C-alpha positions as CSV (number, residue, x, y, z in Angstrom):
1,M,-26.2,29.9,-5.5
2,S,-22.5,30.8,-5.7
3,T,-19.6,31.8,-3.5
4,T,-16.3,33.5,-4.2
5,S,-13.0,31.7,-4.1
6,R,-9.9,33.1,-2.5
7,A,-8.7,34.1,-6.0
8,G,-11.7,36.3,-6.4
9,E,-13.4,34.1,-9.0
10,P,-17.0,32.7,-8.7
11,D,-17.1,29.1,-7.5
12,Q,-20.3,27.1,-7.4
13,T,-21.0,25.0,-4.4
14,S,-21.7,21.3,-4.6
15,E,-25.5,22.0,-4.4
16,G,-25.2,24.6,-7.2
17,R,-23.4,22.2,-9.4
18,R,-26.0,19.6,-8.7
19,Q,-28.8,21.9,-9.6
20,G,-27.0,23.0,-12.8
21,L,-26.6,19.3,-13.8
22,L,-30.3,18.8,-13.0
23,D,-31.3,21.8,-15.2
24,R,-29.3,20.4,-18.1
25,L,-30.8,17.0,-17.9
26,R,-34.4,18.1,-17.3
27,G,-35.0,18.8,-20.9
28,K,-33.5,15.5,-22.1
29,A,-35.5,13.1,-19.9
30,G,-38.8,13.5,-21.8
31,P,-42.3,13.8,-20.3
32,G,-42.4,12.7,-16.7
33,G,-38.6,12.1,-16.7
34,E,-37.8,14.9,-14.3
35,E,-38.5,12.9,-11.2
36,I,-36.5,9.9,-12.6
37,T,-33.6,12.2,-13.3
38,R,-33.7,13.8,-9.8
39,R,-33.8,10.3,-8.2
40,L,-30.9,9.1,-10.2
41,L,-28.8,12.2,-9.3
42,A,-29.7,11.7,-5.6
43,E,-28.4,8.1,-5.8
44,T,-25.2,8.7,-7.8
45,Y,-24.1,12.3,-7.2
46,E,-21.1,12.5,-4.8
47,G,-20.8,16.3,-4.3
48,A,-17.2,17.5,-4.0
49,Q,-16.0,14.0,-4.6
50,E,-17.0,14.3,-8.2
51,L,-14.5,15.4,-10.9
52,D,-16.7,18.2,-12.3
53,A,-16.4,19.8,-15.7
54,R,-13.6,22.4,-15.9
55,G,-16.0,25.2,-16.9
56,R,-17.7,24.9,-13.4
57,Q,-14.5,24.8,-11.3
58,S,-12.5,27.6,-9.9
59,R,-9.0,28.2,-11.0
60,P,-7.3,27.1,-7.7
61,E,-9.4,23.9,-7.7
62,L,-8.6,23.2,-11.3
63,E,-5.0,23.9,-10.8
64,R,-4.7,21.5,-7.9
65,E,-6.4,18.7,-9.8
66,M,-4.1,19.2,-12.8
67,G,-1.0,19.0,-10.7
68,G,0.1,22.5,-11.3
69,V,0.9,22.9,-7.6
70,L,1.5,20.2,-5.0
71,R,0.2,22.0,-2.0
72,L,-2.0,25.1,-1.4
73,P,-1.5,26.2,2.2
74,E,-4.4,27.8,4.0
75,G,-4.7,31.5,3.3
76,V,-2.6,31.4,0.2
77,G,-4.3,32.3,-3.1
78,L,-3.2,31.8,-6.7
79,D,-2.7,34.7,-8.9
80,P,-4.9,34.1,-12.0
81,E,-2.6,36.1,-14.2
82,D,0.3,33.6,-13.5
83,I,-1.7,30.5,-14.3
84,D,-1.3,28.9,-17.7
85,I,-4.0,26.2,-18.1
86,D,-4.4,24.6,-21.5
87,V,-8.2,24.5,-21.7
88,P,-9.1,22.8,-25.0
89,T,-11.6,24.4,-27.2
90,D,-13.2,21.1,-28.2
91,E,-15.5,19.3,-25.8
92,T,-13.8,16.9,-23.4
93,M,-15.2,13.8,-21.7
94,I,-15.2,12.8,-18.0
95,L,-15.5,9.1,-17.3
96,N,-14.7,6.5,-14.7
97,L,-12.0,3.9,-14.6
98,G,-13.2,1.4,-12.0
99,P,-14.2,0.8,-9.3
100,S,-14.4,-2.6,-10.9
101,H,-11.4,-4.7,-10.1
102,P,-9.6,-5.5,-13.4
103,S,-6.5,-3.3,-13.9
104,T,-7.3,-1.0,-10.9
105,H,-5.8,-3.5,-8.4
106,G,-8.8,-3.3,-6.1
107,V,-11.9,-1.2,-5.7
108,L,-10.1,2.0,-6.9
109,R,-12.1,4.5,-8.9
110,I,-10.3,7.0,-11.1
111,M,-12.2,9.9,-12.6
112,V,-10.4,11.1,-15.7
113,E,-11.0,13.9,-18.1
114,L,-10.1,13.0,-21.6
115,E,-9.4,14.9,-24.8
116,G,-9.5,12.1,-27.3
117,E,-7.3,9.5,-25.6
118,T,-5.1,12.0,-23.7
119,V,-5.7,12.3,-20.0
120,L,-6.0,16.0,-19.0
121,R,-7.0,15.5,-15.4
122,S,-7.4,12.5,-13.1
123,K,-8.7,12.1,-9.6
124,P,-8.4,8.9,-7.5
125,V,-11.5,8.2,-5.5
126,V,-11.1,5.8,-2.6
127,G,-13.3,4.6,0.3
128,Y,-15.3,1.8,-1.2
129,L,-14.1,-0.8,1.3
130,H,-14.3,1.2,4.6
131,T,-13.2,-1.7,6.7
132,G,-12.6,0.5,9.8
133,M,-9.7,-1.8,11.0
134,E,-8.0,0.9,13.0
135,K,-11.1,1.6,15.1
136,T,-11.6,-2.2,15.4
137,G,-8.0,-2.4,16.7
138,E,-8.8,0.0,19.5
139,E,-11.4,-2.5,20.8
140,L,-9.1,-5.5,20.6
141,M,-6.5,-6.5,23.2
142,Y,-2.9,-6.2,22.2
143,H,-2.4,-9.9,21.8
144,Q,-5.3,-9.9,19.3
145,G,-4.0,-7.0,17.3
146,S,-2.0,-9.0,14.8
147,T,-5.1,-10.9,13.7
148,N,-6.6,-7.5,12.7
149,V,-3.7,-5.7,11.0
150,T,-2.6,-8.7,9.0
151,R,-5.7,-8.2,6.8
152,M,-5.0,-4.7,5.7
153,D,-2.3,-5.1,3.1
154,Y,-3.2,-8.7,2.4
155,L,-0.4,-9.1,-0.2
156,S,2.3,-8.4,2.4
157,P,0.6,-9.4,5.7
158,F,3.9,-10.1,7.6
159,F,4.8,-6.4,7.4
160,N,1.6,-5.3,9.0
161,E,2.1,-7.8,11.8
162,L,5.8,-6.7,12.1
163,T,5.2,-3.0,12.5
164,F,2.4,-3.5,15.0
165,S,4.4,-5.9,17.1
166,L,7.5,-3.7,17.0
167,T,5.5,-0.7,18.2
168,V,3.9,-2.7,21.1
169,E,7.3,-4.0,22.0
170,R,8.8,-0.5,22.1
171,L,6.1,0.6,24.5
172,L,6.7,-2.5,26.6
173,G,10.5,-2.1,26.5
174,L,10.8,-5.8,25.4
175,E,14.0,-7.2,24.0
176,L,13.4,-10.2,21.8
177,P,15.6,-13.4,21.5
178,P,17.9,-13.2,18.4
179,R,16.2,-16.2,16.7
180,A,12.8,-14.4,16.8
181,T,14.4,-11.4,15.2
182,W,16.0,-13.3,12.4
183,I,12.9,-15.4,11.7
184,R,10.9,-12.2,11.4
185,M,13.4,-10.9,8.9
186,L,13.3,-14.2,6.9
187,M,9.5,-14.2,6.6
188,S,9.5,-10.5,5.7
189,E,11.9,-11.0,2.8
190,L,10.1,-14.0,1.5
191,N,6.9,-12.0,1.7
192,R,8.6,-9.2,-0.3
193,I,9.4,-11.7,-3.0
194,S,5.9,-13.0,-3.1
195,S,4.4,-9.5,-3.3
196,H,6.7,-8.3,-6.0
197,M,6.1,-11.5,-7.9
198,L,2.4,-11.0,-7.9
199,W,3.0,-7.4,-9.0
200,L,5.2,-8.7,-11.9
201,A,2.3,-11.0,-12.9
202,T,-0.5,-8.4,-12.8
203,N,1.7,-5.7,-14.3
204,G,2.3,-8.0,-17.2
205,A,-1.4,-8.6,-17.7
206,D,-2.2,-4.9,-17.5
207,I,0.1,-4.1,-20.4
208,G,-0.6,-7.2,-22.5
209,A,2.0,-9.8,-21.4
210,I,-0.7,-12.3,-20.4
211,N,1.8,-15.2,-20.1
212,M,3.5,-13.4,-17.2
213,L,0.3,-13.6,-15.3
214,V,0.4,-17.4,-15.3
215,Y,4.1,-17.5,-14.4
216,G,4.0,-15.0,-11.6
217,W,1.1,-16.7,-9.9
218,R,2.9,-20.1,-10.2
219,E,6.0,-18.7,-8.5
220,R,4.0,-17.0,-5.8
221,E,2.2,-20.3,-5.1
222,V,5.5,-21.9,-4.0
223,L,6.1,-19.2,-1.5
224,L,2.5,-19.4,-0.1
225,Q,3.0,-23.2,0.3
226,F,6.0,-22.4,2.5
227,F,4.1,-19.8,4.5
228,E,1.3,-22.4,5.1
229,K,3.9,-24.9,6.3
230,V,5.3,-22.4,8.8
231,T,2.2,-20.5,10.0
232,G,-0.7,-22.9,9.1
233,L,-2.2,-20.3,6.7
234,R,-1.5,-19.1,3.2
235,M,-2.5,-15.5,3.9
236,N,-3.4,-13.4,7.0
237,H,-1.1,-15.4,9.2
238,N,-1.2,-13.9,12.7
239,Y,2.3,-15.3,13.0
240,I,4.4,-12.3,14.1
241,R,3.0,-11.3,17.5
242,P,4.1,-8.9,20.3
243,G,6.8,-10.8,22.1
244,G,7.9,-13.0,19.3
245,L,6.3,-15.5,17.0
246,A,3.4,-17.9,17.1
247,A,5.7,-20.9,16.5
248,D,9.2,-21.9,15.6
249,L,10.3,-22.7,12.0
250,P,9.4,-26.4,11.1
251,D,12.0,-29.1,10.5
252,G,13.6,-28.8,7.1
253,W,12.9,-25.1,6.7
254,R,16.5,-24.4,5.6
255,D,16.2,-26.8,2.7
256,D,12.9,-25.3,1.7
257,V,14.2,-21.7,1.7
258,T,17.3,-22.8,-0.2
259,A,15.2,-24.5,-2.9
260,I,13.0,-21.4,-3.1
261,C,16.1,-19.2,-3.6
262,D,17.5,-21.5,-6.3
263,M,14.2,-21.5,-8.1
264,M,13.7,-17.8,-7.9
265,E,17.2,-17.1,-9.3
266,R,16.6,-19.3,-12.3
267,R,13.1,-17.8,-12.9
268,M,14.3,-14.2,-12.7
269,D,16.9,-14.9,-15.3
270,E,14.2,-16.3,-17.5
271,Y,11.9,-13.4,-17.0
272,D,14.8,-11.0,-17.6
273,R,15.1,-12.5,-21.1
274,L,11.3,-12.7,-21.6
275,L,10.4,-9.2,-20.4
276,T,13.2,-6.7,-19.9
277,G,14.5,-6.9,-23.5
278,Q,11.0,-7.0,-25.0
279,P,10.6,-3.9,-27.3
280,I,6.8,-3.8,-26.7
281,L,7.3,-3.8,-22.9
282,Q,9.9,-1.0,-23.2
283,K,7.6,1.2,-25.3
284,R,4.8,0.7,-22.9
285,L,6.8,1.7,-19.8
286,Q,9.7,3.9,-20.8
287,G,9.0,7.6,-20.4
288,V,5.5,6.9,-19.1
289,G,4.4,8.6,-15.9
290,P,7.7,10.3,-14.9
291,L,8.2,12.0,-11.6
292,T,11.0,14.2,-10.3
293,A,12.6,13.6,-6.9
294,E,11.3,16.9,-5.6
295,E,7.7,16.0,-6.6
296,A,8.0,12.6,-5.0
297,I,9.2,14.0,-1.8
298,D,6.6,16.7,-1.7
299,L,3.8,14.2,-2.3
300,G,5.1,11.9,0.5
301,L,5.8,9.0,-1.8
302,T,8.0,6.2,-0.6
303,G,9.3,2.8,-1.6
304,P,9.9,2.0,-5.3
305,L,8.1,5.2,-6.4
306,L,10.5,7.4,-4.5
307,R,13.6,5.3,-5.3
308,S,12.7,5.4,-9.0
309,T,13.4,9.2,-8.9
310,G,17.0,8.6,-7.7
311,V,16.4,9.0,-4.0
312,P,18.1,6.1,-2.3
313,R,15.7,5.9,0.6
314,D,15.3,2.5,2.2
315,L,14.4,2.1,5.9
316,R,16.2,-1.3,6.1
317,R,19.5,0.6,5.5
318,D,18.8,4.2,6.6
319,E,16.9,3.3,9.9
320,P,17.9,-0.3,10.4
321,Y,15.5,-2.6,12.4
322,L,15.5,-6.3,13.1
323,A,19.0,-7.4,11.9
324,Y,19.2,-5.7,8.6
325,D,22.5,-4.0,9.7
326,Q,24.0,-7.5,9.8
327,V,23.3,-8.5,6.2
328,D,24.5,-7.2,2.8
329,F,22.2,-5.9,0.2
330,D,21.9,-3.2,-2.4
331,V,19.3,-0.4,-2.5
332,I,18.1,-0.3,-6.1
333,V,17.4,3.2,-7.5
334,G,16.3,4.7,-10.8
335,E,17.0,7.9,-12.6
336,V,13.9,9.1,-14.6
337,G,11.2,8.1,-12.2
338,D,9.0,6.6,-14.9
339,C,7.2,3.3,-15.1
340,W,10.3,1.6,-16.5
341,D,12.3,2.5,-13.5
342,R,9.6,1.3,-11.2
343,Y,9.5,-2.0,-13.1
344,A,13.3,-2.4,-12.9
345,I,13.4,-1.6,-9.2
346,R,10.9,-4.2,-8.2
347,F,12.4,-6.8,-10.6
348,N,15.8,-6.4,-9.0
349,E,14.6,-6.1,-5.4
350,I,13.4,-9.7,-5.8
351,R,17.0,-10.7,-6.5
352,E,18.2,-8.7,-3.5
353,S,15.7,-10.4,-1.2
354,V,16.9,-13.8,-2.4
355,R,20.4,-12.6,-1.5
356,I,19.2,-11.6,2.0
357,C,17.4,-14.9,2.5
358,R,20.5,-16.9,1.7
359,Q,22.5,-14.9,4.4
360,I,19.7,-15.5,6.9
361,C,19.9,-19.3,6.3
362,E,23.6,-19.2,7.1
363,A,23.4,-16.9,10.1
364,M,20.2,-18.1,11.8
365,P,20.9,-18.4,15.6
366,S,19.4,-21.0,17.8
367,G,17.3,-20.3,20.9
368,D,13.8,-19.2,21.8
369,Y,11.4,-17.9,19.1
370,R,9.6,-15.7,21.6
371,T,10.4,-13.8,24.8
372,Q,10.1,-15.6,28.1
373,D,8.6,-12.6,29.8
374,K,5.5,-14.2,31.5
375,K,3.6,-10.9,31.3
376,V,3.2,-11.2,27.5
377,T,4.0,-14.9,26.7
378,P,1.6,-17.7,27.6
379,P,3.0,-20.9,29.1
380,P,3.8,-23.9,26.9
381,R,0.7,-25.9,25.8
382,N,1.9,-29.1,27.5
383,R,2.2,-27.2,30.9
384,I,-1.5,-26.3,30.9
385,D,-2.4,-30.0,31.5
386,E,0.2,-30.4,34.3
387,S,0.1,-27.1,36.3
388,M,-2.8,-25.2,37.8
389,E,-0.7,-22.1,37.9
390,A,0.0,-22.5,34.1
391,L,-3.7,-22.9,33.4
392,I,-4.6,-19.8,35.4
393,H,-1.8,-17.9,33.7
394,H,-3.1,-18.9,30.3
395,F,-6.6,-18.1,31.2
396,K,-5.8,-14.6,32.6
397,L,-3.6,-13.7,29.7
398,Y,-6.2,-14.5,27.0
399,T,-9.2,-13.1,28.8
400,E,-7.7,-9.9,30.3
401,G,-4.7,-9.4,28.1
402,F,-1.4,-7.8,29.1
403,R,-1.2,-4.1,30.1
404,V,1.1,-1.7,28.2
405,P,2.6,1.3,30.0
406,P,1.1,4.7,29.0
407,G,2.8,6.4,26.2
408,E,3.0,6.6,22.4
409,A,5.2,5.1,19.8
410,Y,5.6,4.9,16.0
411,V,7.8,2.3,14.3
412,P,8.1,2.3,10.5
413,V,9.2,-0.6,8.3
414,E,10.1,-0.9,4.6
415,T,7.2,-2.8,3.0
416,P,7.1,-3.8,-0.7
417,R,5.1,-0.6,-1.4
418,G,7.1,1.8,0.8
419,E,7.1,3.0,4.3
420,G,4.5,1.3,6.4
421,G,4.2,2.1,10.1
422,C,2.1,1.7,13.2
423,Y,1.3,4.5,15.6
424,I,-0.1,3.5,19.0
425,V,-1.2,5.6,22.0
426,S,-1.4,3.6,25.2
427,D,-3.4,4.6,28.2
428,G,-2.0,1.8,30.4
429,T,-4.8,-0.7,29.7
430,S,-4.8,-3.9,27.7
431,R,-6.2,-2.2,24.6
432,P,-4.7,0.7,22.5
433,Y,-6.2,4.1,23.2
434,R,-5.5,5.1,19.6
435,L,-4.2,3.0,16.7
436,H,-3.2,4.3,13.3
437,M,-1.4,2.5,10.4
438,R,0.7,4.5,7.9
439,A,-0.3,2.9,4.6
440,A,2.2,3.3,1.8
441,S,-0.5,2.6,-0.8
442,F,-2.6,5.5,0.5
443,A,0.2,8.0,0.3
444,N,1.5,6.7,-3.1
445,L,-1.9,7.2,-4.8
446,Q,-1.4,11.0,-4.4
447,G,1.1,10.8,-7.2
448,L,-1.4,9.5,-9.7
449,P,-2.8,12.8,-11.0
450,R,0.7,14.2,-11.5
451,M,2.0,11.1,-13.3
452,A,-1.1,10.6,-15.5
453,R,-1.4,14.2,-16.8
454,G,-0.7,14.2,-20.5
455,A,-0.6,10.4,-20.7
456,L,-2.8,8.2,-22.9
457,I,-5.6,6.3,-21.3
458,A,-3.7,3.0,-21.9
459,D,-0.7,4.6,-20.1
460,A,-2.9,5.4,-17.1
461,I,-3.4,1.7,-16.6
462,A,0.3,1.1,-16.7
463,I,0.8,4.0,-14.2
464,V,-1.7,2.6,-11.7
465,S,0.0,-0.8,-12.0
466,T,3.4,0.5,-11.2
467,I,2.1,2.4,-8.2
468,D,1.1,-1.1,-7.0
469,P,-1.7,0.0,-4.6
470,V,-3.5,-2.5,-2.3
471,L,-6.9,-1.1,-1.6
472,G,-7.4,-3.1,1.6
473,D,-4.5,-1.0,2.9
474,V,-5.9,2.3,1.5
475,D,-9.4,1.9,2.9
476,R,-8.3,0.3,6.2
């Protein structure tokens, strides 16, 4: 069974491909092996999700996978005469990278077609987690939402909580006390350091610098200990909430942050000598997986991937939120858009975040850490034992929630991986009618086929690493 593509060429359906595969295997399974082969195919074949052999794919489909075009609008066909596809005469091999965890940064499956060790095509396959957090969020009251979204990008949970809270506050028309805003900014920048430090560790392991894996985890542990001191948890904090924060900073926080900044500055100088000037690291990253600015923009890439192409796009500066317009920092950009630029950007962003944290320590205002609007803020814990009204207020707020006026809002923030945002549609109840999170990791994975084309299989590992995807955010 076959159909005709828009370009006028025969194109087998998924069922036709499956039958063709079955026909080829039927003669190899031996006596009585046909039923075994059929059962195995039924269990493992994924239809259009599969990266099929190039001989059984239409030209438009093949061209899209190879990255020859970035988009194919509906109704637009490709002229076969204008397409130059280098189809090798020798037999190629299609295999899977992942979805085992090592070097794929989560349950990411990448189907690649290889000619020797050269990647001809690649196709990221996601969906192995399917947590359904956005639909879950539509069943939770607004004051419960931070508990849900914090688990999406589990390496930068404060940013999930921040974008969700900012969106709810925009719908409510809330204005936060200055101290709450500056504490949010402090925790976000410390979280950016911890996320980039973990990336520095795992990227080192992916390309053979195993010692960096130990050092990076060690530095991140210091930051997690501070997070636990502030929020009570090392990860998935539920600390940034609509209306402010769960608690104020503990006594001695300024000394802790200053010590962290001093330590990170010393460590980054050491890692600069250890890694940046290392010839092996340079050869593994320089010129690998390049992108142009036009390609990055067309593919919807953000964060270090976009900035590596020379586009100085950073929401903290271009669309300031919190108090980023009151601190000084540099937006780090690259030129070539390769793995080396992406490495250098994250490396230097750690230093810029340290610089921001020092300014926050000096400028932190006093005052409340959450709004005193009783519609969204529960009474102080000690008042519940003293006042019946406070007890009723607390009970009503946590059993019924607070209502958000009808409307819709989207607020983006600059996460360690790029633009992350929260889109909420409110119908006037205490639960979102619709909730959608804009995950930078999901969008950035679109660039993989383009970056990996023509690279070696070992380079593909480095490319995935410099994309820095978090699959909990992709499969949210």
